[in-house]
Steps between C-alpha positions, in 0.01 A plus 500: 500500500780637295449683175666407172434750224645374171581714197551312177620626164605163356710433198640158402866404567726300272314176599183619326533346163205615288357770725635805314366353169177443695496864599563612145221283377264634744601863406442418131166335566381811682630730230315311219160470672224667306414708801843643538532558130181705527644694798823571305300637207282716710808645675665565177780256587436232239821548306722528806355186651546307174868589481555395850312178433735421210807554718349275769436223245858515389645482842262213586653288235845540677365379839488133435869475427587747783311293762673184379836668544457688816607231746840499339542870429456765769495780251200353332347432841544879581369598160181303562456660842531852355259403225250380756515839674441660169193287432365607840556868402311436175210345688479804722472722184215276369333545840518863480349515144229265608426712807438809291271305271300364798480852636357620182253207501386605850457847373279386216279305750444811702420720192520876566680464827810348337716802582417443870595136465841599357549731784395236749759259371773785477607398155583733229199567281714616190520214262770672296733530791430147593570364148830688474614371838405140435663516148822608648484217760427232227776636276753482792385145567538400136850642501583302817374186326705568181802559730445160676483331154848638407643401835348144458666458160838597647445231767462236231122464539319400175149517389281188541135469397320222661121439500406454866241225539171606661451404861313175540155472614357214717843409651515211743437619866686398799253532787688542837372596838562490868378140472712225338640597155386310196834365397685328787769242467725326763533595870295204603769372749534846658115531515469173693786591732329827600160326540654244718647769727170687516301185590744351758709760674343642816544853611646552847328725748501872407632429150381433143693269272655686198607333176709716267547447128822678388628547153590750219233696323304300240589164640141418601476578868157647474371215266628230757314687780192515282529120428500438873230760580260366243552123588174336618644362835589853595141620473397207727776526749483879567191713604632802321727557198643849445727638226679825550735665242751693705770630257747755629248704717503318834265730677347320799164684493461441129582139538245460772244656273599265218473198723142601612401542134658168402316323784157655400564450121394865451683826467462807724329324791715737704594850386870587477436807719364286790728490810742216551320417828175457302671281234657282765154438666350407170805268425430334836131451411600355165773249607383411857484116545568425131781288353621717204762483226639848419719543197735817496593520125810690386642627837802736494502631854822450695398703804465249786285734716233539241465120456487448875213771524297320237558155643400615841168639365432157334576320825277734701218433256479153654495272191514127552835340581517328167513834307783545250672764294659466164744776387648540148812712467813554291705554820644239734524768763120550496441130558734525811326799625150349488630211706438230228446146626558381148702668221449375154765645259383468148730419213436495127257240354640178386571481128200276420261731681640805327431341174140399612436862596643642181301261275175596679566860428650480151258247347130498465439131549643225723787313327486739209872551525554141370369613168780771478833315592707806376310749720529252792867492460527883484249528791712282724801716428297811594372322817864437600578875489202566741700331788194322651313823571120450432431870437766512227373175348130612509569849338708353214273202449196737463699725275581202258141386522412806289764431238303224323768240494739727304836331538699821407318688781592220755861527381501875538390457868770229563779697332424845630781706630296586805613162660857636478453808707692524825283349767491323832470122502147519609393798293190424293461843348649398165209254442251770603674746270459257203121499561493874519719543190256289292204723590366725222658847550163660578434239780870555639421861592177405682695223692769747612241755636359236735813558708359841596285309747653345821580130523209272589260757363169349388414666171144548386496434133304818432737696713801372309344581164416850584841547655664383173258709298604813697857443389395469137632144473230352273544455124161478331498290179207684363323839578210349688681241709406542866787573740366260758489215245867577416581500870340163571685355200825618647407357841411174330844491343685566839290239676564241228869548548468487888629844549166586655284266690124489553434551866224327680367797707180636355367792709129476571409840346611384160266244354663157435415479135666192374592610154593876568857584532431848620428393852779248558803562722870444419827451688861507399769271648760682690785396270296601195450849672870516562549441130266780403675748750841401384403564137375853572687817546393836628422778243568861550125566511264370766213307333345327802456576866381226729451531869516186716423524873371783702571844368697704761698734289323767295485474127685765292194542277637786296853352444625509143555124523121458455507678163514167300316287752270238350397296809429631845417202724445586873365249745480394859394752752609839369430752783369771282202721574533691171720531207665825378285684246786482242625144575417361155613805298848361412346165389232640269657404170624142559323340804289206383431312815406641841447252795403647847425235751444514885498877552251480785493882564475621148165660449535676159738505205660814367371644178849447342407137457275616222806630308631144442399507136666165418369309799394154399441329837384634837475296826362688795471298831444767754242432761436865608476625134171697480516677164666497179626822323238673281733484191553115513309487171793658336677161530338386181780239422461310809468125441503342837333640807473330847323675791545320825393567866382854421218694664403654157117531484461600139677443169334806342801729534711252290262532198603139442353500141791713392737192565450367140818291522419324831553129498503397867278656763503358856321619819584334840373587847366830387257477789314821428450457135123491431457487129700460172439751233341397171812628313669179588274342244635720230873395551538294194868424567442355854590134525504429867256644770503395866343594838591360832340585832331816372235419769287819457484448128127514412476534128659551167355807339350404167439726198225428246637185316276548201692567189831384650478139411760561222749647743671176614724507800845322519452392858646152565505461875242630746523422872296625796553376854352608835236765392201368699276799428539475114184339357572521121784493257535779246288470194793598276645146569271392218734674264807328639509247197860391584443420865706196595518484882216594736515472883224619741529439870338636822242726318121556527441475121159339416557429131766525227446729194247335270721523187826434679731375222571131586659387170846636582499411872765248604471504878214591725519499887214593724531484882282614791227663291185386681251712299621381158254245372590437121772502237418659158557349160684177616433345158744761352792401723697337217839607637429468868765266661449571879185558695504497875216608724513490881277632778227601257185304631261595214761412230590183678139385504460559123850375370633237729571163349280282721165691507541819299236548228749701288803271533456401138573859397850499649605134477700570179744722687829309545568612856169560685472512887183601665517481884300611802819506701860461369754332744778599275426875520625614843448871429131456408445270804655770721273768352188288580595440859600856621313817571464799265780697688731195492408442136600847399826484690580146353436634143700806556803308627493268200466807266830644648682217323446673169852631446678361811 
């Protein structure tokens, strides 16, 4: 496997209307927070910061006019680019000031050893020297802003003061998945033609019929394939239906692995490190004697030999003669290479279907457009500009849906100059740019940073939020607003405009809580990803390093390009037995997010990781990791911590009680972890806590709870799966008065805490807990919407609808399902049927899906 090591230091290009003003707004929001004002006062920089803030407010008033004129004036475009670079420099200065303040805070926590703390972090301990140095930097930055104001005036830019509306809450969602999208119009004739070919055409000996769907991006090739795939006759006609997203990486071994996973409807049935020979044998077992339909979506490969190799492996698997393959591609050459029996070349949707699709997206109710004849007329003109391309129609329709029937807004879309840009006849980027241009400036920045990830990447919502947070992209509207809530609001906006899509895949390790956004997955259409990439431009400073594929080349850990790094994201089989002692020294001031995954030989981390004073998020997925550095407790500003597949036996060295800003704590496959320290029950900022396959976990250490009743926890989500030796939940859960989501699966617990707060609980799932015999306080479950209990014999006996004596206590819950055995839950059925060894392996494989 080849290595792709990507270094990003993005800035917007001329296409990024509104992004520079968004960066300015973010900078202003950070400057004016109460916490930063206190830092500036403590450092003696209050006056300098205030003067800089005034200059920034002045220049911010010029940005609206500048961004409106930049498309026609290259000088203004260049002025904006330089200004964005200056904003980045200013952000780095604020980082440095904040780092010094945090260092002092660590010193106060450690009392008399504060001098040693300063020495450990290698910072200057002379506050006067620091104040003078920062004052000079702020003064220089103010002068740079003032110079840009003068330049802007010479370019004819004028001040404009506009009240920016607040980002809407509760936006309409557009749920999409690998199954059929919610909004589908047209393509019925094409669908029937493909189904007819699938049902009637017989494969010749040593061949499999291939039907190719060919067309430009955004034309609906994938949707048409989904319409066929999900049609009821297909499920009856074929023994096996498989869907594989190929994209531009046509690696035969990877594709065989994906086919096996698609056939079994589970991920990681076979490990990526398995030999090709083993994968082929498993493929043969999976497909032998079965008539299958296999969809290869989004194929780009034009190498004939690769396709021949894959086809031969499928033929050797011995599937039934009636097996078929559907290929979707933008390339007619690909259709020829795969030996298509049928080639369907898609064209734009007919005019009437275009309008039907647009109306579904732009209006809330069916036939609502008849109430607004003027909007209908404008909408028809907009649809005409979309050239029959469903993706363009959908994105603009969803955009206008949020404009509340404002005729002027509809006209602005219709009359935008974006339509007049030089473009190919089939180019749909103008319509996507319009959706982008109408995003709030703060959301635009987040959208653009999605392009740091490769195409077809499946984003975890929580992963995306902490990535954005690391780049300082959130603008809190009040001091106490939570960053995660802001991130979910931004994601909601991007989904409502179809620039992001909800993805169906939910990995087993993350509980499928119905109303929790944090555990959902997202995808971005290739063309939307293209738009984000085209709209970004490299900066002079590297902010993000992402490694994709196996790491073969050595990292230049001490390179100066890491000085301003905010995100270090390294995954996929890094062959590292150790990291250099000083590898994180260059990153100590600015790194916010560190992600180390699949480092199978890494046994310990260097002490320099403890110098990452601004670190907010840490993900460690290293199966040989045996210990954490003794100074980990210095990372007191850590908010998100994931420990996965480690051999750590104790958390005592972490002194986890020091992490007083921790919001998300997750342990997965920590197979030697025996107990959880009582200090977790003192983390009042913790919102989400999860354990998966910590099979040796025996207990939660509990302190004396007497006198702590008034110390309420903010915990909202608690999940524990696959800890068979655990017989009790922690007593401090009784203080989790905001608990909304609770899932317990595969444990030995005998009872739930007596005073478990049930009034706030919204969803409760209990699976495979044979020793659990009762539920507490069910008369207090005023907010409980979902209750599901499976494979819990004692609970089933008491609470089932037919014979349960306590059914009346839960009958008021809107969704209530109490089963001895659940046919719908394949994972739990599997766990019941296999041995302990196989169970552990099965759980571990599912867990690996966490960030893949």
